[in-house]
LUMGUPA-376320 format. One record per atom (N, C-alpha, C): x, y, z; residue in three letters. Coordinates in steps of 0.1 Angstrom, whole numbers, plus 2048, in hexadecimal, padded with zeros to 3 digits. Each point is the difference from the previous one (the first is absolute). Example, Ala and Ser with C-alpha at 12.3 -4.5 7.8 and 13.67 -1.06 7.14 Angstrom:
8847C784EALA7F780C800ALA80980C800ALA7FC80B7F9SER80980B800SER7F880B808SER
END
This chain:
E7B6F0C07MET8048007F2MET80E7FD7FFMET8047FC7F4PHE80E7FE7FEPHE80680D7FBPHE80C803804CYS80780C7FCCYS80F7FD7FECYS8068097F9THR80E7FE7FDTHR80780D7FDTHR80D801804ASP80980B7FCASP8097FD7F4ASP7FF7F37FCVAL8087FB7F5VAL7FC8087F3VAL80A8047F8LYS7FD8087F4LYS7FF7F87F4LYS8027F3801ASP7FF7F77F4ASP7F27FE7FCASP7FD8037F3LYS7F37FF7FBLYS7F97F2801LYS8087F67FFARG7FB7F2802ARG7FA7FF80EARG80680580AILE7FB7FF80EILE7F480A802ILE80180C7FBILE7F5809801ILE7F47FB7FAILE8017FA7F4ASP7F47FA7F9ASP7FA7F4808ASP8097F8805ALA7FC7F4807ALA7F980480DALA80580A807VAL7FA80580CVAL7F28057FEVAL7FF8087F5LYS7F28057FCLYS7F77F57FDLYS8047F67F9ALA7F77F47FDALA7FD7F880CALA8097FE809ALA7FE7F980CALA7F5808809ALA80180D800ASN7F6807808ASN7F27FF7FAASN8007FF7F3ILE7F37FF7F9ILE7F97F2803ILE8087F57FFILE7FA7F3802ILE7FC7FD80EILE80880580APHE7FD7FD80EPHE7F4809805PHE7FB8097F7ARG7F4807803ARG7F47FB7F7ARG8037F77F8ASP7F67FA7F6ASP7F87F5807ASP7F3802801SER7F87F6806SER8007F37F9SER8018007F3GLU8017F37F9GLU80C7F8803GLU80C807801PHE80C7FA804PHE7FF7FA80EPHE7FC808809LEU7FE7FC80ELEU7F77F4801LEU7F58007F8GLN7F77F5800GLN8067F37FBGLN8098017F6LEU8077F57FBLEU8087F980CLEU807809808ILE8077FA80BILE7F77FA80AILE7F5808804GLY7F77FC80AGLY7F87F37FCGLY7FE7FE7F4ASN7F97F47FBASN8097F47FEASN80D801801HIS8097F57FEHIS7FC7F580AHIS8017F47FBGLU7FB7F5809GLU8097FD80CGLU80B806801GLY8087FD80CGLY80F8007FBGLY808807808PHE80E8007FDPHE8087F6808PHE8097F97F9ASP8097F6807ASP80880880BASP8037F980BMET80880580BMET7F980C807MET7F38017FFSER7F980C806SER7F77FB80BSER7FF80880ATHR7F77FD80BTHR7F480B7FFTHR8008077F5THR7F780B7FFTHR7F77FF7F4THR7F3802802PRO7F77FF7F4PRO80380B7F6PRO7FE7FC7F3SER8048097F5SER7F980E801SER7F3800804ALA7F980C801ALA80680980AALA8067FB80BGLN80680780AGLN80D8067FBGLN8087F87F9ILE80C8057FAILE7FD80C7F7ILE7F67FF7F7ALA7FD80B7F7ALA7FC80C808ALA7F97FF80BPHE7FC80B809PHE80D806806PHE8097F8805TYR80D806806TYR8088077F5TYR8017FB7F4LEU8078067F6LEU7FA80E7FCLEU7F38007FFGLU7FA80D7FDGLU80180A80BGLU7FE7FC80CTHR80080A80BTHR80E805804THR80A7F77FFTHR80D805803THR80580B7F7THR7FC8007F3LEU80480A7F7LEU7F880D803LEU7F57FF806GLU7F880C803GLU80780780CGLU8077F9808LEU80580580DLEU80F8057FELEU8077FB7F7ASP80F802800ASP8048037F2ASP80C8077FFCYS8078017F4CYS80B7F5800CYS7FF7F77F7ILE8097F57FFILE80B8047F5ILE80C802805GLU80A8067F8GLU8077F47F7GLU8008037F3VAL8077F67F7VAL80E8067FDVAL80A7F8804LYS80E8057FFLYS8087F67F7LYS80C8047FDLEU8097F77F9LEU80B7FB809LEU8057F47FDPHE80C7FB806PHE8097FA7F5PHE80D7FF802ARG8097FA7F7ARG8077F5806ARG7FC7F37FCPRO8077F5806PRO80F8007FDPRO8087FC809LYS80F8007FELYS8047F77F5LYS7F97F4800TRP8047F67F6TRP7F88047F3TRP8078037F5PRO7FA8047F3PRO7F67F67FAPRO8017F3804TRP7F87F67FATRP7F57FC809TRP7FD80780ASER7F67FD80ASER7F27FF7F9SER7F87F6803LYS7F37FE7FALYS7F5807807LYS80380780BVAL7F6807808VAL7FA80C7F8VAL7F38007FFTYR7F980A7F9TYR7FC80B80ATYR7FC7FC80CALA7FC80A80AALA8017FA80EALA7FE80980AMET8007FA80EMET7F980A809MET7FC7FA80BPHE7FA80880BPHE8087FD80DPHE80380A807LYS8087FF80DLYS7F680380CLYS7FF7F6809SER7F780280BSER80480C809SER80D803800ARG80480B808ARG7FD80E7F9ARG7FB8007F4GLU7FB80C7F9GLU7F27FD7FBGLU7F680180APRO7F37FB7FCPRO7F78097F7PRO80680B7FBARG7F98087F7ARG8088017F2ARG8087F67FESER8088017F3SER8017F37F9SER8008017F3ILE8027F47F7ILE80C8047F7ILE8087F67FETYR80C8037F8TYR8007F87F3TYR8038067F5LEU8027FA7F3LEU80F8007FCLEU8047F57FBSER80E7FF7FCSER8038087F3SER809809801SER8048087F5SER8067F87F5SER8057F4803ARG8067F77F6ARG7F57F87F9ARG7F4801804ARG7F57F77FAARG7F48097FCARG80380B7FALEU7F58097FBLEU7FC7FE7F2LEU8097FA7F8ASN7FE7FD7F2ASN7FC7F17FFASN7F37FD800ARG7FB7F3801ARG7F97FB7F3ARG7FC80A7F8ASP7F97FC7F4ASP80480A7F5ASP8017FB7F3GLU8048097F6GLU7F680B7FDGLU7F37FE803ASP7F68097FFASP7FF80980DASP7FF80D7FEALA80080980CALA7F37FD809ALA7F57FE7F9PHE7F47FD808PHE8007F3807PHE8057F67FAGLY8027F3807GLY80A80180BGLY80A8087FEASN80A80280BASN7F980780CASN7F880A7FDMET7F980780BMET7F77F6808MET7F97F87F8CYS7F77F6806CYS8077F780ACYS80C7FC7FCSER8087F7808SER80580780DSER80380C7FFILE80480880BILE7F480280AILE7F58027FAVAL7F4801809VAL7FE7F3807VAL8027F57FAGLY7FF7F3806GLY8097FE80CGLY80C8057FESER80A80080BSER7FC80980CSER7FB80C7FDILE7FB80980AILE7F57F9808ILE7F67FA7F9ALA7F57F9806ALA8057F5809ALA8097F87FBHIS8067F4807HIS80680580EHIS80880A7FFGLU80780580CGLU7F6808809GLU7F68067FATYR7F6806808TYR7F87F6809TYR7FD7F47FAVAL7FA7F6808VAL8097FC80CVAL80D7FF7FEHIS8097FD80BHIS7FF80B80BHIS80080D7FBLEU80080B809LEU7F3800809LEU7F47FD7FAVAL7F4800807VAL8007F3809VAL8047F57FBASP8017F4809ASP80980280CASP80B8077FEASN80980380BASN7FA80980BASN7F68087FCARG7FA80980AARG7F57F9809ARG7FC7F47FCLEU7F57F9806LEU8057F5809LEU7FE80180DSER8067F5808SER7F77F4801SER7F38027FELYS7F67F4801LYS7FE7F97F3LYS8068057F5HIS7FE7FA7F3HIS80D7FD7FAHIS8007F67F6SER80C7FD7F9SER7FC7FC7F2SER8068077F6PHE7FD7FC7F2PHE80C8037F7PHE80C7FB805GLY80C8027F8GLY8037F37F8GLY80D7FE7FDHIS8037F37F9HIS80D7F9806HIS80280380CGLY80C7F9806GLY80D8057FBGLY8097F77FCASN80D8047FCASN8008067F1ASN80B8037FBASN8018077F3ASN8007F77F4ASN7FE7F3802ASP8007F67F5ASP7F28017FAASP7FE8047F4SER7F38037FASER7F97F37FBSER8087F57FFARG7FA7F47FBARG7F47FB808ARG7F57FD7F9GLY7F47FB807GLY7F880B808GLY80380C7FELYS7FA80B808LYS7F78097F7LYS7FC7FC7F5GLY7F98097F7GLY7F2804805GLY7FB7F880AASN7F3803805ASN80080680EASN80C805804THR80180780DTHR7FC80E7FDTHR7FB80880AALA7FB80D7FEALA80A8097F9ALA80D801804PRO8098097F9PRO8027FD7F1PRO8027F37FDTYR8027FD7F2TYR7F38017F8TYR7F57FB805ARG7F38017F8ARG7FC80E7FEARG80080980BILE7FC80E7FEILE8098077F8ILE80D7FD800GLY80A8077F7GLY7FC7FD7F2GLY7FD7F37FDGLU7FC7FC7F2GLU7F38067FCGLU7F6801809LEU7F48067FDLEU80280F7FDLEU808807807ALA80380E7FEALA8068027F2ALA80A7F87FDLYS8068007F3LYS7F67FF7F5LYS7F87F5800TRP7F77FD7F5TRP7F4809800TRP7FC80680CPHE7F5809800PHE80480D7F9PHE80C805802ILE80480B7F8ILE8027FD7F1ILE8067F57FETYR8037FC7F2TYR7F37FE7F8TYR7F77F9806ASP7F37FD7F8ASP7F780D800ASP802809809GLY7F880C800GLY80580B7F6GLY80B7FD7F9GLU80680A7F8GLU7F78077F7GLU
END
């Protein structure tokens, strides 16, 4: 499950929502039924399985970091040397004027970075997106699953 010590309501609500969707069979089925992710050597159904089972085994800590450069466009990150943590930029928590839309966007970032975390743990599989240039990578597992998570919460309101 995702967990956090952060006291910010935006993070607490997003972590709760992320825990709900990654236990939701309909959401996992959306991932598993995807026709294939770009830059992936892993079938979609297998990715869905890994995403579901990793959360059953571990507490994935959602933390904050503050980029030194105030205009950094980074929303979130995963560090391979901290394989049980996902970091959200404290400078990029206000993404939408609507609080609910904002929370959905944060859930999308958690999901995106969670895909990286799981991918990093698997030596025989790869389903990342290469470098940090997002152009043309909308159908890679991290970007597509992040968007699915965001819209799954948003549409399920």
